[in-house]
PyMOL Python script that loads the backbone (N, CA, C, O; Angstrom):
from pymol import cmd

cmd.read_pdbstr("""\
ATOM      1  N   MET A   1     120.791 174.506  -8.061  1.00  0.00           N
ATOM      2  CA  MET A   1     121.121 175.391  -7.143  1.00  0.00           C
ATOM      3  C   MET A   1     121.809 175.082  -6.148  1.00  0.00           C
ATOM      4  O   MET A   1     121.445 174.029  -5.624  1.00  0.00           O
ATOM      5  N   GLY A   2     122.696 175.604  -5.659  1.00  0.00           N
ATOM      6  CA  GLY A   2     123.749 175.061  -4.427  1.00  0.00           C
ATOM      7  C   GLY A   2     123.066 175.157  -3.104  1.00  0.00           C
ATOM      8  O   GLY A   2     121.895 175.458  -2.870  1.00  0.00           O
ATOM      9  N   ILE A   3     123.796 174.918  -2.486  1.00  0.00           N
ATOM     10  CA  ILE A   3     123.608 174.888  -0.831  1.00  0.00           C
ATOM     11  C   ILE A   3     123.822 176.251  -0.090  1.00  0.00           C
ATOM     12  O   ILE A   3     124.943 176.757  -0.044  1.00  0.00           O
ATOM     13  N   GLU A   4     122.787 176.803   0.457  1.00  0.00           N
ATOM     14  CA  GLU A   4     123.024 177.988   1.320  1.00  0.00           C
ATOM     15  C   GLU A   4     123.682 177.850   2.492  1.00  0.00           C
ATOM     16  O   GLU A   4     123.520 176.779   3.078  1.00  0.00           O
ATOM     17  N   LYS A   5     124.553 178.857   3.099  1.00  0.00           N
ATOM     18  CA  LYS A   5     125.174 179.002   4.030  1.00  0.00           C
ATOM     19  C   LYS A   5     125.369 180.052   4.469  1.00  0.00           C
ATOM     20  O   LYS A   5     125.554 181.056   3.781  1.00  0.00           O
ATOM     21  N   ASP A   6     125.364 180.005   5.937  1.00  0.00           N
ATOM     22  CA  ASP A   6     124.826 181.634   6.941  1.00  0.00           C
ATOM     23  C   ASP A   6     126.056 181.583   7.804  1.00  0.00           C
ATOM     24  O   ASP A   6     126.629 180.629   8.330  1.00  0.00           O
ATOM     25  N   ILE A   7     126.314 182.939   7.805  1.00  0.00           N
ATOM     26  CA  ILE A   7     127.503 183.010   8.864  1.00  0.00           C
ATOM     27  C   ILE A   7     126.919 184.399   9.817  1.00  0.00           C
ATOM     28  O   ILE A   7     126.522 185.470   9.358  1.00  0.00           O
ATOM     29  N   GLU A   8     126.996 184.065  11.018  1.00  0.00           N
ATOM     30  CA  GLU A   8     126.161 185.145  11.807  1.00  0.00           C
ATOM     31  C   GLU A   8     127.321 185.978  12.818  1.00  0.00           C
ATOM     32  O   GLU A   8     127.920 185.301  13.653  1.00  0.00           O
ATOM     33  N   PHE A   9     127.554 187.176  12.730  1.00  0.00           N
ATOM     34  CA  PHE A   9     128.441 187.637  14.038  1.00  0.00           C
ATOM     35  C   PHE A   9     127.720 188.670  15.228  1.00  0.00           C
ATOM     36  O   PHE A   9     127.090 189.675  14.903  1.00  0.00           O
ATOM     37  N   LYS A  10     127.884 188.330  16.371  1.00  0.00           N
ATOM     38  CA  LYS A  10     127.254 189.369  17.312  1.00  0.00           C
ATOM     39  C   LYS A  10     128.078 190.581  17.111  1.00  0.00           C
ATOM     40  O   LYS A  10     129.268 190.279  17.021  1.00  0.00           O
ATOM     41  N   VAL A  11     127.826 191.983  17.000  1.00  0.00           N
ATOM     42  CA  VAL A  11     128.378 192.936  17.039  1.00  0.00           C
ATOM     43  C   VAL A  11     127.967 194.084  18.258  1.00  0.00           C
ATOM     44  O   VAL A  11     126.982 193.955  18.986  1.00  0.00           O
ATOM     45  N   GLY A  12     128.739 194.998  18.308  1.00  0.00           N
ATOM     46  CA  GLY A  12     128.767 196.073  19.119  1.00  0.00           C
ATOM     47  C   GLY A  12     129.394 195.676  20.667  1.00  0.00           C
ATOM     48  O   GLY A  12     129.924 194.581  20.852  1.00  0.00           O
ATOM     49  N   ARG A  13     129.304 196.419  21.459  1.00  0.00           N
ATOM     50  CA  ARG A  13     129.887 196.524  22.769  1.00  0.00           C
ATOM     51  C   ARG A  13     128.964 195.760  24.061  1.00  0.00           C
ATOM     52  O   ARG A  13     129.512 195.401  25.104  1.00  0.00           O
ATOM     53  N   ARG A  14     128.003 195.645  23.890  1.00  0.00           N
ATOM     54  CA  ARG A  14     127.132 194.865  24.864  1.00  0.00           C
ATOM     55  C   ARG A  14     126.284 193.770  24.238  1.00  0.00           C
ATOM     56  O   ARG A  14     126.272 193.737  23.007  1.00  0.00           O
ATOM     57  N   SER A  15     125.690 193.018  24.795  1.00  0.00           N
ATOM     58  CA  SER A  15     125.145 191.779  24.354  1.00  0.00           C
ATOM     59  C   SER A  15     123.962 192.342  23.506  1.00  0.00           C
ATOM     60  O   SER A  15     123.843 191.857  22.381  1.00  0.00           O
ATOM     61  N   ILE A  16     123.195 193.167  23.839  1.00  0.00           N
ATOM     62  CA  ILE A  16     122.196 193.277  22.989  1.00  0.00           C
ATOM     63  C   ILE A  16     122.216 194.416  22.250  1.00  0.00           C
ATOM     64  O   ILE A  16     121.196 195.104  22.212  1.00  0.00           O
ATOM     65  N   ASP A  17     123.312 194.780  21.582  1.00  0.00           N
ATOM     66  CA  ASP A  17     123.609 195.519  20.508  1.00  0.00           C
ATOM     67  C   ASP A  17     123.266 195.216  19.117  1.00  0.00           C
ATOM     68  O   ASP A  17     122.862 196.097  18.359  1.00  0.00           O
ATOM     69  N   GLY A  18     123.407 194.056  18.778  1.00  0.00           N
ATOM     70  CA  GLY A  18     122.979 193.362  17.278  1.00  0.00           C
ATOM     71  C   GLY A  18     123.862 192.405  16.776  1.00  0.00           C
ATOM     72  O   GLY A  18     124.856 192.028  17.397  1.00  0.00           O
ATOM     73  N   THR A  19     123.459 191.907  15.423  1.00  0.00           N
ATOM     74  CA  THR A  19     124.027 191.084  14.712  1.00  0.00           C
ATOM     75  C   THR A  19     124.182 191.266  13.260  1.00  0.00           C
ATOM     76  O   THR A  19     123.291 191.934  12.735  1.00  0.00           O
ATOM     77  N   ILE A  20     125.278 190.743  12.361  1.00  0.00           N
ATOM     78  CA  ILE A  20     125.297 191.154  11.194  1.00  0.00           C
ATOM     79  C   ILE A  20     125.508 189.400  10.529  1.00  0.00           C
ATOM     80  O   ILE A  20     126.411 188.576  10.677  1.00  0.00           O
ATOM     81  N   ARG A  21     124.157 189.373   9.745  1.00  0.00           N
ATOM     82  CA  ARG A  21     124.101 187.714   9.149  1.00  0.00           C
ATOM     83  C   ARG A  21     124.687 188.163   7.722  1.00  0.00           C
ATOM     84  O   ARG A  21     124.644 189.267   7.179  1.00  0.00           O
ATOM     85  N   LEU A  22     125.375 186.682   7.196  1.00  0.00           N
ATOM     86  CA  LEU A  22     125.773 186.885   5.870  1.00  0.00           C
ATOM     87  C   LEU A  22     125.164 185.629   5.297  1.00  0.00           C
ATOM     88  O   LEU A  22     125.485 184.585   5.864  1.00  0.00           O
ATOM     89  N   SER A  23     124.316 185.548   4.239  1.00  0.00           N
ATOM     90  CA  SER A  23     123.850 184.427   3.402  1.00  0.00           C
ATOM     91  C   SER A  23     124.205 184.267   2.258  1.00  0.00           C
ATOM     92  O   SER A  23     123.825 184.997   1.343  1.00  0.00           O
ATOM     93  N   ALA A  24     124.962 183.327   2.120  1.00  0.00           N
ATOM     94  CA  ALA A  24     125.385 182.953   0.522  1.00  0.00           C
ATOM     95  C   ALA A  24     124.155 182.174  -0.500  1.00  0.00           C
ATOM     96  O   ALA A  24     123.547 181.150  -0.191  1.00  0.00           O
ATOM     97  N   HIS A  25     124.034 182.740  -1.420  1.00  0.00           N
ATOM     98  CA  HIS A  25     123.071 182.285  -2.382  1.00  0.00           C
ATOM     99  C   HIS A  25     123.666 181.910  -3.463  1.00  0.00           C
ATOM    100  O   HIS A  25     123.393 182.620  -4.431  1.00  0.00           O
ATOM    101  N   PRO A  26     124.537 180.868  -3.700  1.00  0.00           N
ATOM    102  CA  PRO A  26     125.262 180.529  -4.708  1.00  0.00           C
ATOM    103  C   PRO A  26     124.736 180.558  -5.977  1.00  0.00           C
ATOM    104  O   PRO A  26     123.508 180.479  -5.989  1.00  0.00           O
ATOM    105  N   PRO A  27     125.359 180.660  -7.223  1.00  0.00           N
ATOM    106  CA  PRO A  27     126.530 181.059  -7.319  1.00  0.00           C
ATOM    107  C   PRO A  27     127.235 182.250  -7.358  1.00  0.00           C
ATOM    108  O   PRO A  27     128.464 182.290  -7.418  1.00  0.00           O
ATOM    109  N   GLN A  28     126.329 183.474  -7.320  1.00  0.00           N
ATOM    110  CA  GLN A  28     126.536 184.787  -7.497  1.00  0.00           C
ATOM    111  C   GLN A  28     126.275 185.835  -6.544  1.00  0.00           C
ATOM    112  O   GLN A  28     126.711 186.983  -6.641  1.00  0.00           O
ATOM    113  N   LEU A  29     125.457 185.338  -5.509  1.00  0.00           N
ATOM    114  CA  LEU A  29     124.854 186.234  -4.608  1.00  0.00           C
ATOM    115  C   LEU A  29     125.268 186.432  -3.136  1.00  0.00           C
ATOM    116  O   LEU A  29     125.925 185.560  -2.568  1.00  0.00           O
ATOM    117  N   LEU A  30     124.919 187.487  -2.555  1.00  0.00           N
ATOM    118  CA  LEU A  30     125.164 187.334  -1.121  1.00  0.00           C
ATOM    119  C   LEU A  30     124.386 187.865  -0.432  1.00  0.00           C
ATOM    120  O   LEU A  30     124.057 188.960  -0.887  1.00  0.00           O
ATOM    121  N   GLN A  31     123.811 187.545   0.685  1.00  0.00           N
ATOM    122  CA  GLN A  31     122.790 188.680   1.593  1.00  0.00           C
ATOM    123  C   GLN A  31     123.110 188.826   2.754  1.00  0.00           C
ATOM    124  O   GLN A  31     123.351 187.966   3.601  1.00  0.00           O
ATOM    125  N   LEU A  32     123.122 190.070   2.837  1.00  0.00           N
ATOM    126  CA  LEU A  32     123.974 190.640   3.947  1.00  0.00           C
ATOM    127  C   LEU A  32     122.842 191.531   4.981  1.00  0.00           C
ATOM    128  O   LEU A  32     122.385 192.595   4.563  1.00  0.00           O
ATOM    129  N   SER A  33     122.463 191.020   6.289  1.00  0.00           N
ATOM    130  CA  SER A  33     121.241 191.294   6.710  1.00  0.00           C
ATOM    131  C   SER A  33     121.818 191.897   8.381  1.00  0.00           C
ATOM    132  O   SER A  33     122.554 191.178   9.057  1.00  0.00           O
ATOM    133  N   VAL A  34     121.409 193.132   8.826  1.00  0.00           N
ATOM    134  CA  VAL A  34     121.739 193.636  10.139  1.00  0.00           C
ATOM    135  C   VAL A  34     120.406 194.045  11.111  1.00  0.00           C
ATOM    136  O   VAL A  34     119.447 194.721  10.740  1.00  0.00           O
ATOM    137  N   CYS A  35     120.587 193.516  12.305  1.00  0.00           N
ATOM    138  CA  CYS A  35     119.709 193.390  13.332  1.00  0.00           C
ATOM    139  C   CYS A  35     120.116 194.272  14.441  1.00  0.00           C
ATOM    140  O   CYS A  35     121.306 194.189  14.745  1.00  0.00           O
ATOM    141  N   TYR A  36     119.369 195.121  15.131  1.00  0.00           N
ATOM    142  CA  TYR A  36     119.766 196.024  16.212  1.00  0.00           C
ATOM    143  C   TYR A  36     118.748 195.746  17.099  1.00  0.00           C
ATOM    144  O   TYR A  36     117.538 195.819  16.890  1.00  0.00           O
ATOM    145  N   LYS A  37     119.358 195.403  18.160  1.00  0.00           N
ATOM    146  CA  LYS A  37     118.500 194.963  19.426  1.00  0.00           C
ATOM    147  C   LYS A  37     117.287 194.092  19.090  1.00  0.00           C
ATOM    148  O   LYS A  37     116.095 194.319  19.297  1.00  0.00           O
ATOM    149  N   GLY A  38     117.815 193.159  18.585  1.00  0.00           N
ATOM    150  CA  GLY A  38     116.675 192.195  18.335  1.00  0.00           C
ATOM    151  C   GLY A  38     115.647 192.547  17.096  1.00  0.00           C
ATOM    152  O   GLY A  38     114.825 191.682  16.795  1.00  0.00           O
ATOM    153  N   GLU A  39     115.663 193.641  16.454  1.00  0.00           N
ATOM    154  CA  GLU A  39     115.163 193.828  15.168  1.00  0.00           C
ATOM    155  C   GLU A  39     115.796 194.171  14.104  1.00  0.00           C
ATOM    156  O   GLU A  39     116.697 195.008  14.058  1.00  0.00           O
ATOM    157  N   ARG A  40     115.287 193.443  13.050  1.00  0.00           N
ATOM    158  CA  ARG A  40     116.076 193.613  11.557  1.00  0.00           C
ATOM    159  C   ARG A  40     116.108 194.853  11.137  1.00  0.00           C
ATOM    160  O   ARG A  40     115.039 195.438  10.962  1.00  0.00           O
ATOM    161  N   ALA A  41     117.211 195.434  10.916  1.00  0.00           N
ATOM    162  CA  ALA A  41     117.049 196.628  10.465  1.00  0.00           C
ATOM    163  C   ALA A  41     117.442 196.717   8.945  1.00  0.00           C
ATOM    164  O   ALA A  41     117.284 197.809   8.400  1.00  0.00           O
ATOM    165  N   SER A  42     117.756 196.055   8.482  1.00  0.00           N
ATOM    166  CA  SER A  42     118.200 196.161   6.961  1.00  0.00           C
ATOM    167  C   SER A  42     118.713 195.261   6.605  1.00  0.00           C
ATOM    168  O   SER A  42     119.462 194.604   7.327  1.00  0.00           O
ATOM    169  N   SER A  43     118.329 194.844   4.809  1.00  0.00           N
ATOM    170  CA  SER A  43     118.966 193.439   4.169  1.00  0.00           C
ATOM    171  C   SER A  43     119.166 193.936   2.869  1.00  0.00           C
ATOM    172  O   SER A  43     118.354 194.525   2.155  1.00  0.00           O
ATOM    173  N   VAL A  44     120.406 193.616   2.626  1.00  0.00           N
ATOM    174  CA  VAL A  44     120.722 193.931   0.898  1.00  0.00           C
ATOM    175  C   VAL A  44     121.718 192.699   0.444  1.00  0.00           C
ATOM    176  O   VAL A  44     122.647 192.259   1.122  1.00  0.00           O
ATOM    177  N   ILE A  45     121.313 192.250  -0.848  1.00  0.00           N
ATOM    178  CA  ILE A  45     121.549 191.439  -1.928  1.00  0.00           C
ATOM    179  C   ILE A  45     122.861 192.071  -2.548  1.00  0.00           C
ATOM    180  O   ILE A  45     122.719 193.140  -3.142  1.00  0.00           O
ATOM    181  N   LEU A  46     124.121 191.516  -2.469  1.00  0.00           N
ATOM    182  CA  LEU A  46     125.061 191.863  -3.080  1.00  0.00           C
ATOM    183  C   LEU A  46     125.658 190.618  -4.173  1.00  0.00           C
ATOM    184  O   LEU A  46     125.685 189.412  -3.925  1.00  0.00           O
ATOM    185  N   THR A  47     126.083 191.242  -5.339  1.00  0.00           N
ATOM    186  CA  THR A  47     126.821 190.549  -6.242  1.00  0.00           C
ATOM    187  C   THR A  47     128.339 190.194  -5.929  1.00  0.00           C
ATOM    188  O   THR A  47     129.004 190.685  -5.017  1.00  0.00           O
ATOM    189  N   HIS A  48     128.748 189.279  -6.826  1.00  0.00           N
ATOM    190  CA  HIS A  48     130.123 188.825  -6.360  1.00  0.00           C
ATOM    191  C   HIS A  48     131.183 189.874  -6.512  1.00  0.00           C
ATOM    192  O   HIS A  48     132.245 189.863  -5.888  1.00  0.00           O
ATOM    193  N   ASP A  49     130.798 190.838  -7.438  1.00  0.00           N
ATOM    194  CA  ASP A  49     131.806 192.166  -7.855  1.00  0.00           C
ATOM    195  C   ASP A  49     131.872 192.850  -6.465  1.00  0.00           C
ATOM    196  O   ASP A  49     132.930 192.987  -5.851  1.00  0.00           O
ATOM    197  N   GLN A  50     130.451 193.343  -5.933  1.00  0.00           N
ATOM    198  CA  GLN A  50     130.216 193.911  -4.822  1.00  0.00           C
ATOM    199  C   GLN A  50     130.782 193.326  -3.522  1.00  0.00           C
ATOM    200  O   GLN A  50     131.256 194.058  -2.654  1.00  0.00           O
ATOM    201  N   VAL A  51     130.724 192.034  -3.408  1.00  0.00           N
ATOM    202  CA  VAL A  51     131.485 191.433  -2.186  1.00  0.00           C
ATOM    203  C   VAL A  51     132.742 192.050  -2.074  1.00  0.00           C
ATOM    204  O   VAL A  51     133.213 192.643  -1.104  1.00  0.00           O
ATOM    205  N   LYS A  52     133.345 191.792  -3.442  1.00  0.00           N
ATOM    206  CA  LYS A  52     134.951 191.978  -3.496  1.00  0.00           C
ATOM    207  C   LYS A  52     135.465 193.636  -3.115  1.00  0.00           C
ATOM    208  O   LYS A  52     136.538 193.896  -2.570  1.00  0.00           O
ATOM    209  N   SER A  53     134.478 194.616  -3.521  1.00  0.00           N
ATOM    210  CA  SER A  53     134.501 195.954  -3.157  1.00  0.00           C
ATOM    211  C   SER A  53     134.263 196.186  -1.959  1.00  0.00           C
ATOM    212  O   SER A  53     134.791 197.224  -1.561  1.00  0.00           O
ATOM    213  N   LEU A  54     133.617 195.579  -1.147  1.00  0.00           N
ATOM    214  CA  LEU A  54     133.191 195.538   0.211  1.00  0.00           C
ATOM    215  C   LEU A  54     134.202 195.212   0.992  1.00  0.00           C
ATOM    216  O   LEU A  54     134.553 195.893   1.955  1.00  0.00           O
ATOM    217  N   MET A  55     134.911 193.806   0.513  1.00  0.00           N
ATOM    218  CA  MET A  55     136.043 193.410   1.338  1.00  0.00           C
ATOM    219  C   MET A  55     137.205 194.548   1.312  1.00  0.00           C
ATOM    220  O   MET A  55     137.786 194.983   2.307  1.00  0.00           O
ATOM    221  N   GLU A  56     137.431 194.958  -0.105  1.00  0.00           N
ATOM    222  CA  GLU A  56     138.690 195.915  -0.310  1.00  0.00           C
ATOM    223  C   GLU A  56     138.379 197.124   0.709  1.00  0.00           C
ATOM    224  O   GLU A  56     139.293 197.542   1.419  1.00  0.00           O
ATOM    225  N   ALA A  57     137.139 197.665   0.779  1.00  0.00           N
ATOM    226  CA  ALA A  57     136.749 198.742   1.704  1.00  0.00           C
ATOM    227  C   ALA A  57     136.966 198.366   3.039  1.00  0.00           C
ATOM    228  O   ALA A  57     137.526 199.205   3.745  1.00  0.00           O
ATOM    229  N   LEU A  58     136.634 197.241   3.567  1.00  0.00           N
ATOM    230  CA  LEU A  58     136.813 196.827   4.886  1.00  0.00           C
ATOM    231  C   LEU A  58     138.297 196.774   5.151  1.00  0.00           C
ATOM    232  O   LEU A  58     138.720 197.256   6.202  1.00  0.00           O
ATOM    233  N   ALA A  59     139.260 196.132   4.134  1.00  0.00           N
ATOM    234  CA  ALA A  59     140.596 196.050   4.592  1.00  0.00           C
ATOM    235  C   ALA A  59     141.310 197.327   4.768  1.00  0.00           C
ATOM    236  O   ALA A  59     142.233 197.532   5.556  1.00  0.00           O
ATOM    237  N   GLY A  60     140.737 198.225   3.883  1.00  0.00           N
ATOM    238  CA  GLY A  60     141.101 199.660   3.965  1.00  0.00           C
ATOM    239  C   GLY A  60     140.779 200.277   5.293  1.00  0.00           C
ATOM    240  O   GLY A  60     141.620 200.944   5.894  1.00  0.00           O
ATOM    241  N   LEU A  61     139.739 200.092   5.694  1.00  0.00           N
ATOM    242  CA  LEU A  61     139.246 200.613   6.981  1.00  0.00           C
ATOM    243  C   LEU A  61     140.070 199.932   8.038  1.00  0.00           C
ATOM    244  O   LEU A  61     140.739 200.704   8.726  1.00  0.00           O
ATOM    245  N   GLU A  62     140.153 198.817   8.279  1.00  0.00           N
ATOM    246  CA  GLU A  62     141.070 197.887   9.334  1.00  0.00           C
ATOM    247  C   GLU A  62     142.303 198.432   9.099  1.00  0.00           C
ATOM    248  O   GLU A  62     142.974 198.441  10.131  1.00  0.00           O
ATOM    249  N   GLN A  63     143.026 199.019   7.877  1.00  0.00           N
ATOM    250  CA  GLN A  63     144.361 199.338   8.048  1.00  0.00           C
ATOM    251  C   GLN A  63     144.296 200.644   8.672  1.00  0.00           C
ATOM    252  O   GLN A  63     145.233 200.878   9.435  1.00  0.00           O
ATOM    253  N   SER A  64     143.597 201.372   8.565  1.00  0.00           N
ATOM    254  CA  SER A  64     143.640 202.786   9.070  1.00  0.00           C
ATOM    255  C   SER A  64     143.338 202.790  10.528  1.00  0.00           C
ATOM    256  O   SER A  64     143.672 203.745  11.230  1.00  0.00           O
ATOM    257  N   MET A  65     142.761 201.826  10.970  1.00  0.00           N
ATOM    258  CA  MET A  65     142.249 202.034  12.409  1.00  0.00           C
ATOM    259  C   MET A  65     143.570 201.401  13.073  1.00  0.00           C
ATOM    260  O   MET A  65     143.974 201.823  14.156  1.00  0.00           O
ATOM    261  N   GLU A  66     144.295 200.256  12.301  1.00  0.00           N
ATOM    262  CA  GLU A  66     145.587 199.741  12.990  1.00  0.00           C
ATOM    263  C   GLU A  66     146.687 200.870  12.887  1.00  0.00           C
ATOM    264  O   GLU A  66     147.502 200.837  13.809  1.00  0.00           O
ATOM    265  N   ASN A  67     146.870 201.863  11.944  1.00  0.00           N
ATOM    266  CA  ASN A  67     147.728 202.861  11.782  1.00  0.00           C
ATOM    267  C   ASN A  67     147.364 204.194  12.532  1.00  0.00           C
ATOM    268  O   ASN A  67     148.032 205.220  12.404  1.00  0.00           O
ATOM    269  N   ALA A  68     146.172 204.082  13.379  1.00  0.00           N
ATOM    270  CA  ALA A  68     145.545 205.337  14.387  1.00  0.00           C
ATOM    271  C   ALA A  68     146.802 205.527  15.397  1.00  0.00           C
ATOM    272  O   ALA A  68     147.479 204.614  15.869  1.00  0.00           O
ATOM    273  N   SER A  69     146.952 206.843  15.611  1.00  0.00           N
ATOM    274  CA  SER A  69     148.085 206.887  16.466  1.00  0.00           C
ATOM    275  C   SER A  69     147.663 207.026  17.705  1.00  0.00           C
ATOM    276  O   SER A  69     148.494 207.168  18.602  1.00  0.00           O
ATOM    277  N   GLU A  70     146.388 207.010  17.961  1.00  0.00           N
ATOM    278  CA  GLU A  70     145.522 207.086  19.172  1.00  0.00           C
ATOM    279  C   GLU A  70     144.847 206.048  19.315  1.00  0.00           C
ATOM    280  O   GLU A  70     144.222 205.748  18.297  1.00  0.00           O
ATOM    281  N   ALA A  71     144.683 205.199  20.390  1.00  0.00           N
ATOM    282  CA  ALA A  71     143.325 204.386  20.748  1.00  0.00           C
ATOM    283  C   ALA A  71     142.429 205.263  21.460  1.00  0.00           C
ATOM    284  O   ALA A  71     142.717 205.948  22.442  1.00  0.00           O
ATOM    285  N   SER A  72     141.197 205.168  20.812  1.00  0.00           N
ATOM    286  CA  SER A  72     140.083 205.822  21.424  1.00  0.00           C
ATOM    287  C   SER A  72     139.644 205.291  22.957  1.00  0.00           C
ATOM    288  O   SER A  72     139.475 206.038  23.921  1.00  0.00           O
ATOM    289  N   GLU A  73     139.543 204.271  22.959  1.00  0.00           N
ATOM    290  CA  GLU A  73     139.435 203.382  24.319  1.00  0.00           C
ATOM    291  C   GLU A  73     139.616 202.082  23.956  1.00  0.00           C
ATOM    292  O   GLU A  73     139.242 201.637  22.871  1.00  0.00           O
ATOM    293  N   GLU A  74     140.249 201.351  24.924  1.00  0.00           N
ATOM    294  CA  GLU A  74     140.530 199.778  25.009  1.00  0.00           C
ATOM    295  C   GLU A  74     139.324 199.273  25.562  1.00  0.00           C
ATOM    296  O   GLU A  74     138.734 199.681  26.562  1.00  0.00           O
ATOM    297  N   TRP A  75     139.048 198.421  24.869  1.00  0.00           N
ATOM    298  CA  TRP A  75     137.852 197.205  25.258  1.00  0.00           C
ATOM    299  C   TRP A  75     138.193 195.691  24.712  1.00  0.00           C
ATOM    300  O   TRP A  75     138.731 195.367  23.653  1.00  0.00           O
ATOM    301  N   ASP A  76     137.792 195.022  25.592  1.00  0.00           N
ATOM    302  CA  ASP A  76     137.836 193.637  25.231  1.00  0.00           C
ATOM    303  C   ASP A  76     136.251 193.316  24.644  1.00  0.00           C
ATOM    304  O   ASP A  76     135.126 193.565  25.078  1.00  0.00           O
ATOM    305  N   SER A  77     136.839 192.553  23.284  1.00  0.00           N
ATOM    306  CA  SER A  77     135.659 192.017  22.739  1.00  0.00           C
ATOM    307  C   SER A  77     134.514 190.906  23.612  1.00  0.00           C
ATOM    308  O   SER A  77     133.339 190.726  23.291  1.00  0.00           O
ATOM    309  N   ASN A  78     134.991 190.479  24.376  1.00  0.00           N
ATOM    310  CA  ASN A  78     134.441 189.576  24.976  1.00  0.00           C
ATOM    311  C   ASN A  78     133.595 189.876  25.989  1.00  0.00           C
ATOM    312  O   ASN A  78     132.936 189.038  26.604  1.00  0.00           O
ATOM    313  N   GLU A  79     133.590 191.306  26.226  1.00  0.00           N
ATOM    314  CA  GLU A  79     132.880 192.021  27.686  1.00  0.00           C
ATOM    315  C   GLU A  79     131.261 191.700  27.112  1.00  0.00           C
ATOM    316  O   GLU A  79     130.424 191.391  27.959  1.00  0.00           O
ATOM    317  N   ARG A  80     130.913 191.770  25.875  1.00  0.00           N
ATOM    318  CA  ARG A  80     129.631 191.202  25.733  1.00  0.00           C
ATOM    319  C   ARG A  80     128.994 190.190  26.066  1.00  0.00           C
ATOM    320  O   ARG A  80     127.807 190.007  25.793  1.00  0.00           O
ATOM    321  N   ARG A  81     129.941 189.180  26.893  1.00  0.00           N
ATOM    322  CA  ARG A  81     129.535 188.087  27.124  1.00  0.00           C
ATOM    323  C   ARG A  81     128.909 188.201  28.780  1.00  0.00           C
ATOM    324  O   ARG A  81     129.507 187.627  29.690  1.00  0.00           O
ATOM    325  N   LEU A  82     127.878 188.857  28.990  1.00  0.00           N
ATOM    326  CA  LEU A  82     127.564 188.970  30.173  1.00  0.00           C
ATOM    327  C   LEU A  82     126.770 187.871  30.911  1.00  0.00           C
ATOM    328  O   LEU A  82     126.397 187.992  32.078  1.00  0.00           O
ATOM    329  N   ASP A  83     126.519 186.690  30.066  1.00  0.00           N
ATOM    330  CA  ASP A  83     126.030 185.546  30.560  1.00  0.00           C
ATOM    331  C   ASP A  83     126.924 184.363  31.185  1.00  0.00           C
ATOM    332  O   ASP A  83     126.444 183.414  31.805  1.00  0.00           O
ATOM    333  N   GLY A  84     128.575 184.598  30.880  1.00  0.00           N
ATOM    334  CA  GLY A  84     129.527 183.844  31.327  1.00  0.00           C
ATOM    335  C   GLY A  84     129.957 183.096  30.339  1.00  0.00           C
ATOM    336  O   GLY A  84     131.135 182.739  30.376  1.00  0.00           O
ATOM    337  N   SER A  85     129.139 182.700  29.268  1.00  0.00           N
ATOM    338  CA  SER A  85     129.529 181.899  28.189  1.00  0.00           C
ATOM    339  C   SER A  85     130.887 181.972  27.444  1.00  0.00           C
ATOM    340  O   SER A  85     131.484 183.048  27.471  1.00  0.00           O
ATOM    341  N   SER A  86     131.399 180.975  26.814  1.00  0.00           N
ATOM    342  CA  SER A  86     132.658 181.217  26.229  1.00  0.00           C
ATOM    343  C   SER A  86     132.733 181.220  24.900  1.00  0.00           C
ATOM    344  O   SER A  86     133.767 181.357  24.245  1.00  0.00           O
ATOM    345  N   GLU A  87     131.289 181.020  24.356  1.00  0.00           N
ATOM    346  CA  GLU A  87     130.876 181.041  22.651  1.00  0.00           C
ATOM    347  C   GLU A  87     131.473 182.404  22.139  1.00  0.00           C
ATOM    348  O   GLU A  87     131.388 183.499  22.696  1.00  0.00           O
ATOM    349  N   GLU A  88     132.165 182.058  20.826  1.00  0.00           N
ATOM    350  CA  GLU A  88     132.742 182.947  20.333  1.00  0.00           C
ATOM    351  C   GLU A  88     131.766 184.010  19.655  1.00  0.00           C
ATOM    352  O   GLU A  88     130.572 183.800  19.441  1.00  0.00           O
ATOM    353  N   ASN A  89     132.468 185.205  19.342  1.00  0.00           N
ATOM    354  CA  ASN A  89     131.433 186.238  18.515  1.00  0.00           C
ATOM    355  C   ASN A  89     131.000 185.907  17.289  1.00  0.00           C
ATOM    356  O   ASN A  89     130.350 186.878  16.901  1.00  0.00           O
ATOM    357  N   SER A  90     131.001 184.978  16.372  1.00  0.00           N
ATOM    358  CA  SER A  90     130.408 184.652  15.317  1.00  0.00           C
ATOM    359  C   SER A  90     129.931 182.896  15.507  1.00  0.00           C
ATOM    360  O   SER A  90     130.397 182.106  16.328  1.00  0.00           O
ATOM    361  N   ARG A  91     129.072 182.684  14.665  1.00  0.00           N
ATOM    362  CA  ARG A  91     128.386 181.448  14.537  1.00  0.00           C
ATOM    363  C   ARG A  91     128.549 181.065  13.166  1.00  0.00           C
ATOM    364  O   ARG A  91     128.442 182.007  12.381  1.00  0.00           O
ATOM    365  N   LYS A  92     128.796 179.857  12.624  1.00  0.00           N
ATOM    366  CA  LYS A  92     128.638 179.478  11.138  1.00  0.00           C
ATOM    367  C   LYS A  92     127.805 178.200  11.112  1.00  0.00           C
ATOM    368  O   LYS A  92     128.098 177.264  11.855  1.00  0.00           O
ATOM    369  N   THR A  93     126.938 178.152  10.406  1.00  0.00           N
ATOM    370  CA  THR A  93     125.943 177.104  10.198  1.00  0.00           C
ATOM    371  C   THR A  93     125.988 176.731   8.497  1.00  0.00           C
ATOM    372  O   THR A  93     126.335 177.563   7.658  1.00  0.00           O
ATOM    373  N   ALA A  94     125.630 175.533   8.215  1.00  0.00           N
ATOM    374  CA  ALA A  94     125.668 174.918   6.847  1.00  0.00           C
ATOM    375  C   ALA A  94     124.329 174.673   6.654  1.00  0.00           C
ATOM    376  O   ALA A  94     123.941 174.154   5.608  1.00  0.00           O
TER     377      ALA A  94
END
""", "prot")
cmd.dss("prot")
cmd.show_as("cartoon", "prot")
cmd.util.cbc("prot")
cmd.orient("prot")
């Protein structure tokens, strides 16, 4: 059995919104967990093929966002840092 690796992203516009955590379970599984305002909302296990499909879907959505003719509202992703810290919106652990 391999070593597990976690990556956590802070999401939303405010510091209290939530997180998404990705936990690799080698060789073929990935756990995706969502927390909202400090409470775990959901968790799913994805196979390697499902991870590839999710990545393709996200890439397509990202392209659509880039091609949008109007920006709905400009916002700085660092505005969530209400405590003044310079920590980035994601954290990797081994």
